C-alpha positions as CSV (number, residue, x, y, z in Angstrom):
1,M,8.6,-17.4,-16.7
2,P,8.6,-13.7,-15.7
3,T,5.8,-12.4,-13.6
4,Q,3.6,-9.7,-15.1
5,T,4.3,-6.4,-13.2
6,S,1.3,-4.6,-11.7
7,R,0.9,-0.9,-11.5
8,A,1.6,-1.2,-7.7
9,S,5.2,-2.2,-8.4
10,H,5.6,-0.6,-11.9
11,N,8.2,2.2,-12.0
12,L,8.9,2.2,-8.2
13,P,12.5,2.5,-7.2
14,R,14.2,-0.3,-5.3
15,F,14.2,0.3,-1.6
16,E,18.0,1.0,-1.7
17,D,17.4,3.8,-4.3
18,A,14.2,5.3,-2.9
19,E,14.7,8.8,-1.5
20,P,13.3,9.1,2.0
21,L,11.3,12.1,3.3
22,G,13.7,14.9,4.2
23,S,14.0,18.5,5.2
24,Q,13.5,19.5,1.5
25,D,9.9,18.0,1.8
26,A,8.8,20.2,4.8
27,E,6.3,22.3,2.8
28,F,4.9,19.2,1.1
29,A,4.5,17.4,4.5
30,R,2.7,20.5,5.9
31,D,0.4,20.6,2.9
32,I,-0.5,16.9,3.3
33,K,-0.9,17.4,7.1
34,A,-3.3,20.3,6.4
35,V,-5.4,18.2,4.1
36,L,-5.6,15.3,6.5
37,E,-6.6,17.7,9.4
38,K,-9.2,19.4,7.2
39,H,-10.9,16.0,6.6
40,G,-10.5,14.7,10.1
41,N,-8.0,12.0,9.0
42,L,-4.8,13.1,10.8
43,D,-4.9,10.0,13.1
44,R,-6.1,7.7,10.3
45,F,-3.6,8.1,7.4
46,G,0.1,8.9,7.0
47,L,2.9,8.5,4.5
48,V,4.9,5.5,3.4
49,L,8.0,5.4,1.2
50,L,6.9,3.8,-2.1
51,H,9.5,1.3,-3.2
52,D,9.9,-2.1,-4.7
53,H,11.7,-5.2,-3.4
54,F,10.4,-7.5,-6.1
55,S,7.8,-7.5,-8.9
56,V,4.2,-8.2,-8.0
57,G,2.0,-9.6,-10.8
58,G,-1.2,-7.8,-11.9
59,D,-3.2,-10.7,-10.4
60,E,-1.3,-10.6,-7.1
61,V,-1.3,-8.4,-4.0
62,L,1.0,-8.0,-1.0
63,V,-0.5,-9.4,2.2
64,E,0.7,-8.4,5.7
65,T,-0.1,-10.5,8.7
66,N,0.9,-9.6,12.2
67,D,1.2,-11.4,15.5
68,P,0.7,-9.0,18.4
69,Q,2.0,-11.4,21.0
70,A,5.2,-12.1,19.2
71,R,5.3,-8.5,17.9
72,T,6.1,-9.6,14.4
73,L,5.0,-8.6,10.8
74,H,5.2,-10.9,7.8
75,V,4.6,-9.9,4.2
76,E,4.0,-12.3,1.3
77,V,2.5,-12.3,-2.2
78,E,-0.9,-13.9,-2.7
79,K,-3.3,-14.2,-5.7
80,K,-5.9,-11.5,-5.5
81,G,-8.8,-13.9,-6.1
82,E,-7.5,-16.5,-3.6
83,T,-6.5,-14.4,-0.6
84,K,-8.6,-14.4,2.5
85,H,-7.2,-11.1,3.7
86,A,-9.7,-8.4,3.1
87,Q,-8.6,-5.3,5.1
88,P,-6.7,-2.9,2.9
89,S,-3.8,-1.2,4.8
90,Q,-1.8,0.6,2.1
91,W,-2.9,2.5,-1.0
92,R,-1.0,4.2,-3.8
93,F,-2.3,7.3,-5.6
94,V,-2.4,6.8,-9.4
95,A,-2.3,9.3,-12.3
96,D,-5.7,10.3,-13.7
97,S,-5.0,8.2,-16.8
98,E,-4.6,5.1,-14.5
99,E,-7.8,5.5,-12.4
100,T,-10.0,2.4,-12.4
101,P,-13.7,1.9,-11.9
102,T,-14.8,0.6,-8.5
103,A,-18.1,-0.3,-6.8
104,Q,-17.9,2.8,-4.7
105,S,-17.6,5.3,-7.6
106,D,-16.9,5.6,-11.3
107,R,-13.2,6.1,-10.8
108,T,-10.8,6.1,-7.8
109,P,-7.5,8.0,-7.6
110,Y,-5.8,5.1,-5.8
111,E,-5.1,1.4,-5.9
112,V,-4.7,-1.0,-3.0
113,M,-1.1,-2.1,-2.5
114,M,-1.4,-4.2,0.6
115,L,-4.0,-6.1,2.7
116,C,-3.7,-6.9,6.4
117,L,-5.0,-9.4,8.9
118,T,-4.0,-10.1,12.5
119,L,-3.1,-13.8,13.1
120,A,-5.1,-15.6,15.8
121,C,-2.9,-17.5,18.3
122,E,-4.1,-20.8,17.0
123,D,-3.0,-19.8,13.5
124,R,0.7,-19.6,14.5
Protein backbone atom coordinates (compact mmCIF):
# COMPACT_ATOMS: atom_id res chain seq x y z
CA MET A 1 0.00 0.00 0.00
CA PRO A 2 1.56 3.38 -0.96
CA THR A 3 2.38 5.86 1.76
CA GLN A 4 0.61 9.20 1.63
CA THR A 5 3.16 11.88 0.78
CA SER A 6 3.44 14.83 3.15
CA ARG A 7 4.17 18.37 2.08
CA ALA A 8 7.68 17.91 3.50
CA SER A 9 8.53 15.47 0.74
CA HIS A 10 6.03 16.62 -1.91
CA ASN A 11 7.65 18.05 -5.02
CA LEU A 12 11.20 17.84 -3.69
CA PRO A 13 13.84 16.55 -6.08
CA ARG A 14 15.66 13.33 -5.37
CA PHE A 15 19.06 14.02 -3.81
CA GLU A 16 20.83 13.04 -7.02
CA ASP A 17 18.86 15.68 -8.95
CA ALA A 18 18.89 18.51 -6.39
CA GLU A 19 20.96 21.51 -7.45
CA PRO A 20 23.44 22.49 -4.72
CA LEU A 21 24.24 26.04 -3.69
CA GLY A 22 26.63 27.52 -6.23
CA SER A 23 28.29 30.73 -7.35
CA GLN A 24 25.07 31.74 -9.13
CA ASP A 25 23.44 31.92 -5.66
CA ALA A 26 25.88 34.46 -4.17
CA GLU A 27 23.39 37.35 -4.09
CA PHE A 28 20.68 35.11 -2.62
CA ALA A 29 23.10 33.86 0.06
CA ARG A 30 24.13 37.43 0.94
CA ASP A 31 20.44 38.41 1.29
CA ILE A 32 19.72 35.44 3.57
CA LYS A 33 22.86 36.22 5.62
CA ALA A 34 21.76 39.86 6.01
CA VAL A 35 18.33 38.83 7.29
CA LEU A 36 19.88 36.37 9.76
CA GLU A 37 22.30 39.04 11.00
CA LYS A 38 19.50 41.61 11.30
CA HIS A 39 17.58 39.28 13.62
CA GLY A 40 20.62 38.00 15.57
CA ASN A 41 20.31 34.50 14.13
CA LEU A 42 23.52 34.13 12.14
CA ASP A 43 24.86 31.47 14.54
CA ARG A 44 21.45 29.84 14.97
CA PHE A 45 20.18 29.03 11.45
CA GLY A 46 21.68 28.18 8.08
CA LEU A 47 20.73 26.52 4.81
CA VAL A 48 20.07 22.91 3.87
CA LEU A 49 19.57 21.41 0.43
CA LEU A 50 15.93 20.33 0.33
CA HIS A 51 15.69 16.90 -1.26
CA ASP A 52 13.88 13.60 -1.02
CA HIS A 53 15.32 10.10 -0.56
CA PHE A 54 11.91 8.46 -0.06
CA SER A 55 8.33 9.52 0.60
CA VAL A 56 7.24 10.48 4.10
CA GLY A 57 3.56 10.14 4.99
CA GLY A 58 1.49 13.06 6.24
CA ASP A 59 1.30 11.36 9.64
CA GLU A 60 5.08 10.76 9.74
CA VAL A 61 8.19 12.80 10.49
CA LEU A 62 11.91 12.25 9.97
CA VAL A 63 13.74 11.76 13.26
CA GLU A 64 17.48 12.26 13.68
CA THR A 65 19.35 10.74 16.61
CA ASN A 66 23.02 11.27 17.23
CA ASP A 67 25.66 9.63 19.33
CA PRO A 68 28.38 12.15 20.22
CA GLN A 69 30.76 9.44 21.50
CA ALA A 70 30.55 7.37 18.32
CA ARG A 71 30.21 10.56 16.23
CA THR A 72 27.31 9.12 14.23
CA LEU A 73 23.91 10.33 13.00
CA HIS A 74 20.93 8.15 12.23
CA VAL A 75 17.68 9.21 10.53
CA GLU A 76 14.47 7.20 10.49
CA VAL A 77 10.77 7.75 9.96
CA GLU A 78 8.41 7.74 12.95
CA LYS A 79 4.70 8.39 13.37
CA LYS A 80 4.15 12.00 14.48
CA GLY A 81 1.85 11.01 17.34
CA GLU A 82 4.13 8.26 18.61
CA THR A 83 7.60 9.81 18.49
CA LYS A 84 9.32 10.75 21.74
CA HIS A 85 11.62 13.15 19.90
CA ALA A 86 10.47 16.70 20.43
CA GLN A 87 13.27 19.06 19.39
CA PRO A 88 12.72 20.33 15.83
CA SER A 89 16.00 20.70 13.96
CA GLN A 90 14.94 21.33 10.35
CA TRP A 91 12.11 23.37 8.91
CA ARG A 92 10.86 24.05 5.40
CA PHE A 93 9.31 27.33 4.28
CA VAL A 94 5.88 26.85 2.71
CA ALA A 95 3.91 28.91 0.22
CA ASP A 96 1.33 31.29 1.71
CA SER A 97 -1.44 28.96 0.54
CA GLU A 98 0.12 26.07 2.54
CA GLU A 99 0.56 27.90 5.87
CA THR A 100 -1.04 26.04 8.76
CA PRO A 101 -2.41 27.25 12.11
CA THR A 102 -0.25 26.60 15.18
CA ALA A 103 -0.47 27.24 18.90
CA GLN A 104 2.04 30.12 18.59
CA SER A 105 0.18 32.09 15.91
CA ASP A 106 -2.67 31.99 13.47
CA ARG A 107 -0.40 30.83 10.63
CA THR A 108 3.24 29.85 10.24
CA PRO A 109 5.34 30.20 7.08
CA TYR A 110 7.15 26.91 7.78
CA GLU A 111 6.67 23.27 8.65
CA VAL A 112 8.87 20.96 10.72
CA MET A 113 10.78 18.50 8.58
CA MET A 114 12.96 16.78 11.17
CA LEU A 115 13.16 16.24 14.92
CA CYS A 116 16.35 15.48 16.85
CA LEU A 117 17.49 13.93 20.12
CA THR A 118 20.93 12.94 21.46
CA LEU A 119 21.15 9.30 22.46
CA ALA A 120 22.27 8.59 25.99
CA CYS A 121 25.09 6.04 26.33
CA GLU A 122 22.75 3.49 27.87
CA ASP A 123 20.41 3.76 24.87
CA ARG A 124 23.05 2.43 22.45
